[in-house]
Every structure is written in C-alpha cells, then in structure tokens.
C-alpha positions as CSV (number, residue, x, y, z in Angstrom):
1,M,11.8,-141.7,-5.6
2,R,15.3,-140.8,-6.6
3,K,16.1,-140.2,-2.9
4,K,15.0,-143.8,-2.2
5,W,17.2,-145.1,-4.9
6,M,20.1,-143.0,-3.5
7,L,19.5,-144.6,-0.1
8,L,19.4,-148.1,-1.7
9,S,22.6,-147.2,-3.6
10,A,24.4,-146.1,-0.4
11,L,23.3,-149.2,1.5
12,S,24.5,-151.4,-1.4
13,L,27.9,-149.7,-1.5
14,V,28.3,-150.4,2.3
15,L,27.2,-154.0,2.0
16,A,28.6,-155.1,-1.3
17,M,30.0,-152.1,-3.4
18,S,28.1,-151.9,-6.7
19,A,29.2,-151.3,-10.3
20,V,28.1,-152.1,-13.8
21,L,28.4,-154.1,-17.0
22,L,29.0,-157.1,-19.2
23,A,30.8,-157.5,-22.5
24,G,28.9,-157.3,-25.7
25,C,27.0,-160.2,-27.1
26,G,27.6,-162.1,-30.4
27,D,30.8,-161.9,-32.4
28,A,34.2,-161.3,-30.9
29,L,34.7,-157.6,-30.1
30,T,37.7,-155.4,-30.9
31,S,38.9,-153.7,-27.7
32,S,40.2,-150.1,-27.5
33,E,43.8,-149.7,-26.7
34,P,44.1,-149.6,-22.8
35,A,46.1,-146.4,-22.9
36,S,43.4,-144.5,-24.9
37,V,40.4,-145.3,-22.7
38,T,39.9,-144.5,-19.1
39,D,38.4,-146.9,-16.6
40,D,35.3,-144.7,-16.3
41,D,34.8,-144.7,-20.1
42,M,35.4,-148.5,-20.3
43,L,32.6,-149.2,-17.7
44,R,30.2,-146.7,-19.2
45,E,30.7,-148.3,-22.6
46,F,29.6,-151.6,-21.3
47,V,26.5,-150.2,-19.7
48,D,25.6,-148.6,-23.1
49,Q,26.4,-151.7,-25.2
50,D,25.5,-154.9,-23.4
51,E,22.0,-156.3,-23.7
52,I,22.0,-157.5,-20.1
53,F,21.6,-153.9,-19.1
54,D,18.6,-153.4,-21.4
55,D,16.0,-151.6,-19.4
56,L,13.6,-150.5,-22.2
57,G,12.0,-153.8,-23.0
58,P,8.8,-153.0,-21.0
59,Y,8.4,-149.7,-22.9
60,E,8.6,-151.0,-26.5
61,A,5.6,-150.2,-28.7
62,G,3.0,-152.9,-29.0
63,M,-0.7,-153.2,-28.2
64,A,-2.2,-155.6,-25.7
65,S,-5.8,-156.7,-25.9
66,D,-7.8,-156.6,-22.7
67,G,-7.9,-159.7,-20.6
68,A,-10.5,-160.6,-18.0
69,G,-11.8,-157.8,-15.8
70,S,-14.9,-155.9,-14.7
71,R,-16.1,-152.8,-16.6
72,E,-15.7,-149.5,-14.8
73,I,-15.4,-146.1,-16.6
74,I,-13.4,-147.5,-19.5
75,D,-14.1,-150.8,-21.3
76,P,-10.6,-151.2,-22.8
77,L,-10.1,-152.8,-26.2
78,N,-6.3,-152.2,-26.6
79,F,-3.7,-150.3,-24.7
80,W,0.0,-149.4,-25.4
81,R,2.8,-147.1,-24.5
82,T,4.7,-144.4,-26.4
83,V,8.0,-143.1,-25.0
84,D,8.8,-139.4,-25.5
85,Q,12.0,-139.1,-23.5
86,R,14.5,-141.4,-21.9
87,E,17.5,-140.6,-19.7
88,R,20.1,-142.8,-18.1
89,E,22.5,-141.6,-15.5
90,V,25.5,-143.8,-14.7
91,E,27.3,-143.3,-11.4
92,V,30.8,-144.9,-11.3
93,L,32.7,-145.0,-8.0
94,F,36.2,-146.5,-7.8
95,D,38.2,-147.9,-4.8
96,S,41.8,-148.0,-5.8
97,E,42.9,-149.9,-2.7
98,T,40.5,-152.9,-3.4
99,G,40.4,-152.6,-7.2
100,I,36.6,-152.5,-7.1
101,A,34.4,-150.3,-9.3
102,N,30.8,-149.6,-8.2
103,V,28.3,-148.5,-10.8
104,T,24.7,-147.5,-10.2
105,V,22.5,-147.0,-13.3
106,Y,19.5,-144.7,-12.9
107,R,16.9,-144.7,-15.6
108,D,14.1,-142.1,-16.2
109,I,11.3,-142.8,-18.8
110,W,8.6,-140.3,-19.8
111,G,5.8,-141.0,-22.2
112,D,2.1,-141.8,-22.6
113,L,-0.1,-144.8,-21.9
114,H,-2.8,-145.0,-24.5
115,V,-6.1,-146.8,-23.7
116,L,-8.5,-147.5,-26.6
117,S,-12.1,-148.2,-25.4
118,E,-14.6,-150.6,-27.1
119,D,-16.4,-147.5,-28.4
120,M,-13.1,-146.3,-30.0
121,V,-12.5,-143.5,-27.6
122,E,-8.8,-143.1,-26.9
123,Y,-7.6,-142.1,-23.4
124,V,-4.1,-140.8,-22.9
125,K,-2.3,-140.9,-19.6
126,P,1.1,-139.4,-19.2
127,F,3.6,-141.5,-17.2
128,H,7.1,-141.1,-15.6
129,H,9.0,-144.1,-14.4
130,E,12.3,-144.1,-12.4
131,G,14.4,-147.2,-12.3
132,V,17.7,-148.4,-10.9
133,R,20.2,-151.3,-11.1
134,Y,23.6,-152.1,-9.6
135,A,26.7,-154.1,-10.4
136,T,30.3,-154.7,-9.1
137,F,33.5,-154.9,-11.1
138,L,36.9,-156.1,-10.0
139,K,40.0,-154.8,-11.8
140,D,42.8,-157.3,-12.6
141,E,46.0,-155.2,-12.7
142,D,47.9,-158.1,-14.3
143,W,45.4,-158.5,-17.2
144,K,46.9,-158.4,-20.7
145,P,44.7,-158.3,-23.8
146,P,44.8,-161.5,-25.8
147,Q,46.4,-161.1,-29.3
148,G,45.0,-162.7,-32.5
149,Q,47.6,-163.9,-34.9
150,N,47.6,-164.6,-38.6
151,D,49.2,-167.6,-40.3
152,N,52.6,-165.9,-40.1
153,G,52.3,-165.5,-36.4
154,Q,51.7,-161.7,-36.7
155,N,49.3,-159.9,-34.4
156,Q,46.1,-159.0,-36.0
157,G,44.8,-156.8,-33.2
158,T,43.3,-157.2,-29.7
159,I,40.4,-159.5,-29.5
160,Q,38.1,-160.9,-26.8
161,G,37.6,-164.6,-26.6
162,P,34.9,-166.6,-24.7
163,K,36.6,-166.3,-21.4
164,D,36.7,-162.5,-21.7
165,R,33.0,-162.0,-22.2
166,L,32.2,-161.2,-18.6
167,R,34.9,-158.5,-18.6
168,H,35.8,-155.3,-20.4
169,G,39.5,-154.9,-20.6
170,P,40.9,-155.5,-17.1
171,W,37.4,-155.1,-15.5
172,E,35.6,-158.3,-14.6
173,L,31.9,-158.3,-13.7
174,V,31.6,-160.1,-10.3
175,E,28.2,-159.0,-9.1
176,L,25.0,-157.8,-10.7
177,S,21.5,-156.9,-9.6
178,G,18.2,-156.9,-11.5
179,F,16.3,-153.8,-12.5
180,A,13.4,-152.1,-10.7
181,A,11.3,-149.2,-11.9
182,E,8.1,-147.6,-10.6
183,S,5.7,-144.9,-11.7
184,D,5.2,-141.6,-9.8
185,T,1.9,-142.9,-8.6
186,L,2.5,-146.3,-7.0
187,T,0.1,-148.5,-5.1
188,V,0.9,-151.9,-6.5
189,S,3.6,-154.3,-5.2
190,I,5.2,-157.7,-5.7
191,A,6.2,-160.0,-2.9
192,S,8.3,-162.4,-5.0
193,M,9.0,-163.7,-8.5
194,R,9.8,-167.4,-9.1
195,I,11.7,-168.3,-12.3
196,Q,11.8,-172.0,-13.3
197,G,13.1,-173.6,-16.5
198,G,16.0,-175.8,-17.6
199,G,18.1,-176.3,-14.5
200,V,16.9,-173.0,-12.9
201,D,14.6,-172.6,-10.0
202,V,15.1,-169.3,-8.3
203,T,12.8,-167.1,-6.2
204,V,13.5,-163.3,-6.2
205,D,12.1,-161.2,-3.5
206,D,14.3,-158.2,-4.1
207,P,15.4,-157.5,-7.7
208,L,18.0,-155.0,-6.5
209,E,19.9,-157.5,-4.4
210,L,23.4,-158.2,-5.8
211,F,24.2,-161.8,-6.9
212,A,27.5,-163.4,-7.9
213,V,28.5,-163.5,-11.5
214,P,28.7,-165.9,-13.2
215,D,27.8,-168.5,-10.5
216,E,24.3,-167.1,-9.6
217,L,23.4,-165.6,-13.0
218,L,20.3,-167.2,-14.5
219,A,21.4,-169.5,-17.3
220,F,19.3,-171.2,-19.9
221,S,19.7,-173.2,-23.1
222,E,18.0,-172.4,-26.4
223,G,14.6,-174.0,-26.4
224,D,14.1,-174.1,-22.7
225,E,10.5,-173.3,-21.6
226,V,10.6,-171.0,-18.6
227,T,7.8,-170.4,-16.1
228,V,7.5,-167.2,-14.1
229,T,5.2,-167.1,-11.0
230,V,4.5,-163.8,-9.4
231,S,3.2,-163.7,-5.8
232,G,1.8,-160.9,-3.7
233,A,0.5,-158.8,-6.6
234,P,-2.9,-157.1,-6.4
235,P,-5.6,-159.8,-7.1
236,D,-7.2,-157.4,-9.6
237,G,-3.9,-156.3,-11.1
238,I,-3.0,-156.5,-14.7
239,L,0.4,-158.3,-15.1
240,F,2.6,-158.7,-18.2
241,L,5.6,-160.8,-19.0
242,H,8.1,-158.9,-21.2
243,T,10.7,-161.0,-23.1
244,R,12.6,-160.7,-26.4
245,G,9.5,-162.4,-28.0
246,G,7.2,-159.6,-26.9
247,K,4.8,-159.2,-24.1
248,T,2.0,-161.5,-22.8
249,F,-0.5,-161.5,-20.0
250,L,0.3,-163.3,-16.8
251,E,-2.7,-165.4,-15.9
252,S,-4.3,-165.0,-12.5
253,Q,-4.3,-168.1,-10.3
254,G,-6.2,-166.3,-7.5
255,G,-5.0,-164.8,-4.3
256,G,-2.5,-162.4,-5.9
257,T,-0.6,-165.2,-7.8
258,F,0.0,-164.9,-11.5
259,V,1.8,-167.3,-13.9
260,G,3.2,-167.0,-17.4
261,T,5.7,-168.8,-19.6
262,W,8.1,-168.1,-22.5
263,T,10.4,-170.1,-24.6
264,V,14.1,-169.1,-24.7
265,E,15.1,-168.7,-28.3
266,R,18.3,-166.7,-28.8
267,R,21.8,-167.1,-27.5
268,G,23.4,-164.2,-25.6
269,R,22.7,-162.0,-22.6
270,H,19.2,-160.6,-22.1
271,C,16.6,-159.5,-19.5
272,V,13.1,-160.6,-18.6
273,W,10.7,-158.3,-17.0
274,V,7.4,-158.5,-15.0
275,E,5.1,-155.5,-15.1
276,V,2.4,-155.0,-12.5
277,M,-0.3,-152.4,-13.4
278,A,-3.1,-151.3,-11.1
279,H,-6.5,-152.3,-12.4
280,D,-7.8,-148.8,-12.6
281,T,-4.9,-147.6,-14.7
282,I,-6.8,-148.9,-17.8
283,Y,-10.3,-149.1,-16.4
284,D,-10.8,-145.6,-14.9
285,S,-10.3,-142.5,-17.1
286,E,-9.4,-140.4,-14.1
287,Y,-7.0,-142.8,-12.4
288,P,-3.2,-142.1,-13.1
289,E,-0.7,-144.5,-14.5
290,D,0.2,-146.9,-11.7
291,T,2.9,-149.5,-12.5
292,L,5.8,-151.5,-11.0
293,I,8.4,-153.3,-13.0
294,W,10.9,-155.9,-12.0
295,G,13.6,-157.2,-14.4
296,M,16.2,-159.9,-14.1
297,P,19.2,-160.6,-16.4
298,Y,19.9,-164.0,-17.8
299,V,22.2,-165.8,-20.3
300,V,21.4,-168.3,-23.0
301,S,23.7,-170.9,-24.5
302,S,23.1,-173.3,-27.4
303,D,23.0,-177.1,-27.0
304,E,26.3,-177.3,-28.8
305,T,28.3,-175.1,-26.4
306,E,28.3,-174.0,-22.8
307,D,29.6,-170.6,-23.7
308,P,26.8,-168.0,-23.6
309,E,28.0,-165.2,-25.9
C-alpha cells in the first residue's frame, strides 16, 4: 500500500505541494529561538505536538458491544483493539523559490483485534494498518516573533498569540488534508462522508484532498451537535464514529448509508474518524481484519470567542 501512498503523494505535490502541521492547542506556547531550530525540525515538531494531526484515535483501547447482525462462526459479545507498535514517517520537502514546504505523514500501526464471543471464547486477529495525510506550509521571510513585555516594558520572551496559532515560527499552515488508513486485507470502501453541525455542511469524497486553511477547515462551537452520514459502505458493514468522547456505532439506514452524531465539547483542534469494518471481521473466526478509516480535522471555539485555540 505504501507504493499507492507514494503515488498519491507525488500527485499531490504536482497539483498542490503538500506539507504538515498546526500550532499547539491550549495556552500560549514558548517558541524556540529561530537560529537554534531548523525549518525541518520546526515542521516535524508541529506534526508531533498538534492534536489536529492525531491519527491514533481509532486505535485507543475500549470495548464495543455487538450491534445488530446475523450469527456466523462467531457470535460476538465484545471486541476491541490493542496496539503493539506504531511508527510515523514524516517526509518534508522544501521549495526555496516559492517558500513552500510540503510534508507527507505516513503512519503504520500493528496490533491485535480481540473478539470475545457469547460463550466467552476470545479470538485474536493481528492487524497492520497504513495511513497517510498531507499539508502545505508557506514561509514568511519577513516574520518576526512577537515579544511579551512586563510592566517595565522589558521583553519576557517570545510568545505566540491567537493570530500565530496556525503557524510555527515563520511557517504558516495554508493547506491540509484529512487522514486515510487501511488494513493489509481490504475489501470495504466509502463513497462519501457528510458532516453537518453548527454552520457546517460538508461532503467529503476524498479525505486526502487538500483544503484551504483556515477558510475551509471544519469549525464548530462548543455544544454543537454534529451529524455524520456515510454513504457507499457495505450494507452489512460495521461502522464506528470515533471522537474525543469515545467510539459509537453508526446506525444503518439501509442501502449502505449509516448515520451517527456527537456533541462537540472541548475547544481546540481535533480530528473525527469514521471506521468501516467488514462484517466477517468479527463474525468469522478465519476471516482477516478488514478495515478502512477516514479522518477529518476540525477546530472548536467557545461561544465567548471566535478564536479556536
């Protein structure tokens, strides 16, 4: 699958040069001195620190009870994942003439899917997922770090204010993609994912397509109820919605359409994921783990401010 991601990466670079990262969430951050940190280090630091690049949400421990479904070899009671190994490869490409940095983030996850049957027999299925996401950064050569001052007008160090939270030093995030991951065995698919809530109504048919930041970045307010509608999934598939609040089943509406909702609760930058699992993954003891995951980044602001930390 890595070859496929490499082809996607090459195409993305030709069409829209990709790169990676957002500033950290929450309180103001102290920046490193520009002279002591390379551009490559600066961008990799963002990938590692910002929650909008979180790609492990679907793999967090937690059981799910079986929803509707016909009995085959296994009559599942609960199922969950354990992660044994995770690797992330960050590819950074710079174009000094345009001031653009292109980052491709590759993710490998190894672990086991555990299925506990009604008669308390546990089946363990190893899995390996490969994922990818893209972003584009633009360097502002004239950027100067803002300086905090005390009551005497003395500098207290370099800080990042609200306007700097979509940048890291001179690098401003201008484009970002979602995240896509798939298992070694893959038969399932998604045609589209529609996200509705607050003032958002967006349909995604390719999570790896770059969108403009901040104009096209999904933005919600605390308390918004968001509905996700997945189309083109296997009618007998098992679908989950993964958010910061945990994972829930998406309910089948028939014809390969599934719907789920969640309530946005915390300010900051996050990701939401849809996971599509083949029916036999948890119903057939001999069938391999068969999963597709799409993730999309979003920001949340409070009612009191328009600034999503």
